[in-house]
C-alpha positions as CSV (number, residue, x, y, z in Angstrom):
1,M,103.0,78.5,75.2
2,I,103.3,77.9,78.9
3,A,102.8,74.3,80.0
4,E,100.1,73.1,82.4
5,S,100.9,73.1,86.1
6,S,99.4,73.3,89.6
7,M,99.7,76.4,91.8
8,V,98.2,77.8,95.0
9,C,96.1,80.9,94.7
10,H,97.8,83.9,96.4
11,E,94.5,85.2,97.7
12,C,92.4,82.2,98.9
13,D,95.0,79.4,99.0
14,L,93.0,77.2,96.6
15,L,95.1,74.6,94.7
16,V,94.4,75.2,91.0
17,D,95.4,73.2,87.9
18,V,96.3,76.0,85.5
19,P,96.0,74.9,81.9
20,Q,98.4,75.7,79.1
21,L,98.3,79.3,78.1
22,D,98.8,80.8,74.7
23,V,100.1,84.3,74.1
24,R,97.8,86.9,75.7
25,Q,95.8,84.3,77.6
26,K,95.2,84.6,81.4
27,A,94.2,82.1,84.1
28,F,92.0,83.1,87.0
29,C,91.2,81.4,90.3
30,P,87.7,79.8,90.1
31,R,87.0,80.7,93.7
32,C,88.1,84.3,94.1
33,N,88.8,85.4,90.5
34,Y,92.4,86.3,91.3
35,M,94.7,86.3,88.3
36,L,97.0,83.3,88.7
37,A,99.0,83.5,85.5
38,A,99.2,85.5,82.2
39,N,101.2,84.8,79.1
40,R,102.1,88.3,77.9
41,P,104.0,88.8,74.7
42,Y,107.6,89.9,75.2
43,A,107.1,89.9,78.9
44,Q,110.7,89.1,79.8
45,R,112.0,91.9,77.6
46,V,109.6,94.4,79.2
47,V,110.6,93.2,82.7
48,F,114.3,93.6,81.9
49,A,113.9,97.0,80.3
50,F,111.7,98.5,83.0
51,A,113.7,97.0,85.8
52,T,116.9,98.5,84.5
53,S,115.2,101.8,83.9
54,G,113.6,101.7,87.4
55,L,117.0,101.1,89.1
56,L,118.5,104.0,87.2
57,F,115.7,106.3,88.2
58,L,116.0,105.2,91.9
59,I,119.7,106.1,91.8
60,L,118.9,109.5,90.4
61,A,116.1,110.0,93.0
62,N,118.8,109.9,95.7
63,A,121.2,112.3,93.9
64,F,119.1,115.5,93.7
65,P,116.7,117.5,95.9
66,F,113.4,115.8,96.5
67,L,111.3,118.7,97.7
68,G,111.7,122.4,98.3
69,F,109.8,124.4,100.8
70,S,109.4,128.2,101.0
71,A,107.5,130.0,103.8
72,K,107.9,133.4,105.4
73,G,111.1,134.1,103.6
74,Q,112.7,130.9,104.6
75,E,113.6,128.2,102.1
76,R,114.7,124.6,102.6
77,T,115.3,121.6,100.3
78,V,115.1,118.0,101.4
79,T,116.6,115.0,99.7
80,L,115.1,111.5,99.8
81,L,117.8,110.3,102.2
82,Q,117.4,113.4,104.4
83,S,113.7,112.6,104.9
84,V,114.8,109.3,106.4
85,A,117.5,111.0,108.5
86,I,115.0,113.4,109.9
87,L,113.2,110.4,111.6
88,V,116.5,109.5,113.2
89,T,116.9,113.0,114.6
90,E,113.4,112.8,116.0
91,N,114.4,109.7,118.0
92,L,112.6,107.3,115.6
93,P,115.4,105.1,114.4
94,L,113.3,102.0,114.0
95,L,110.7,103.8,111.9
96,A,113.6,105.4,109.9
97,A,115.0,101.9,109.2
98,V,111.6,100.6,108.1
99,V,111.0,103.6,105.8
100,F,114.5,103.3,104.3
101,A,114.1,99.6,103.7
102,S,110.6,99.8,102.2
103,I,111.1,102.7,99.8
104,I,114.7,102.4,98.8
105,A,116.6,99.2,99.9
106,I,114.0,96.5,99.3
107,P,112.9,98.0,95.9
108,A,116.5,98.3,94.8
109,M,117.3,94.7,95.8
110,F,114.2,93.5,94.1
111,L,115.1,95.2,90.8
112,V,118.7,94.0,90.9
113,S,117.5,90.5,91.5
114,I,115.0,90.6,88.7
115,I,117.6,92.1,86.3
116,Y,120.0,89.2,87.2
117,V,117.3,86.6,86.7
118,S,116.1,88.1,83.4
119,F,119.7,88.3,82.1
120,S,120.2,84.7,83.0
121,L,117.0,83.7,81.2
122,A,117.7,85.9,78.2
123,N,121.1,84.1,77.7
124,E,119.4,80.7,78.3
125,R,121.8,79.6,80.9
126,L,121.6,79.6,84.7
127,Y,124.2,81.9,86.4
128,P,125.3,81.1,90.0
129,G,122.4,81.5,92.4
130,T,119.7,82.3,89.8
131,S,117.1,80.1,91.6
132,T,117.9,81.6,95.0
133,T,117.9,85.1,93.6
134,L,114.5,84.6,92.1
135,R,113.2,83.2,95.3
136,W,114.4,86.2,97.3
137,A,113.1,88.6,94.7
138,L,109.6,87.2,95.1
139,L,109.9,87.2,98.9
140,L,110.9,90.8,98.9
141,L,108.2,92.0,96.5
142,P,105.4,92.4,99.1
143,W,107.6,94.5,101.3
144,S,108.2,97.1,98.6
145,M,106.2,100.2,99.5
146,A,107.4,102.7,96.8
147,E,103.9,103.4,95.4
148,I,102.4,103.8,98.9
149,F,105.1,106.3,99.8
150,L,104.6,108.3,96.6
151,I,100.8,108.4,97.2
152,G,101.4,109.5,100.8
153,I,103.6,112.4,99.6
154,L,101.0,113.5,97.1
155,V,98.3,113.4,99.7
156,S,100.4,115.4,102.1
157,F,100.7,118.2,99.5
158,I,97.1,119.1,100.2
159,K,98.0,120.3,103.7
160,I,101.5,121.6,102.9
161,V,100.6,123.9,100.1
162,A,98.2,125.7,102.5
163,I,101.1,126.9,104.6
164,A,104.1,126.9,102.3
165,D,105.2,127.0,98.7
166,V,106.3,123.6,97.5
167,A,108.7,122.9,94.7
168,L,109.1,119.4,93.3
169,G,112.7,118.6,92.8
170,A,114.3,116.4,90.1
171,S,114.5,113.5,92.6
172,F,110.7,113.6,93.0
173,W,110.1,113.1,89.3
174,S,112.8,110.4,89.2
175,Y,111.2,108.6,92.1
176,A,107.8,108.9,90.3
177,L,109.2,107.4,87.2
178,F,110.9,104.7,89.3
179,T,107.5,103.9,90.8
180,V,106.0,103.6,87.3
181,C,108.8,101.3,86.2
182,I,108.5,99.0,89.2
183,T,104.7,98.8,88.7
184,V,105.2,97.8,85.1
185,V,107.7,95.1,86.2
186,V,105.3,93.7,88.8
187,L,102.4,93.6,86.3
188,H,104.5,91.7,83.7
189,L,106.1,89.4,86.2
190,D,104.6,85.9,86.0
191,K,106.0,83.7,88.8
192,R,104.8,80.5,87.1
193,E,106.5,81.3,83.9
194,L,109.7,82.4,85.6
195,W,110.0,79.2,87.7
196,E,109.2,77.0,84.7
197,R,111.9,78.6,82.6
198,V,114.4,78.3,85.5
199,H,113.6,74.7,86.0
200,S,113.8,73.9,82.3
201,L,117.3,75.4,82.1
202,H,118.2,73.5,85.3
203,H,117.4,70.2,83.6
204,D,119.0,71.0,80.3
């Protein structure tokens, strides 16, 4: 059971007194119906497992070809990092930095932070910087654009397949699985529960 507490709605900024939640219960904002909190069974185990898997898939996504193109007898493969480097060669270093940060660096830092916090909570002891790590993880979360990048790639296939043969490399499937993992992590991540558990360990 998660104790009663007050929190500000992420969507409409309404201060809401969220009641105690039993397993599988959810709390919604009375003004905009945004889900404020949810007590999911085994949420921390799911978060830790999928965060670890997601980080592994992200590493694999940078180790193999991402896409392969074949047109008029010419073939070319592109890795995930090469797609960022292409922006630099096109004199778009700022855009390259934003893309690298939003699809690789920030998601990686978010997953590492969540793994660290989950490991701390699983062992029921606060490791150095747990509170700060959790705060930074939640601040980084809105800047992760992995799913948007993947959707953009899929949409671009519609135009690319008309002029070239496209082969999806091992990195593409790894990145797709990474996106699924980070989505599951976000869906099971309850900020209210995390902070309450961190605070309870802090006062023990």
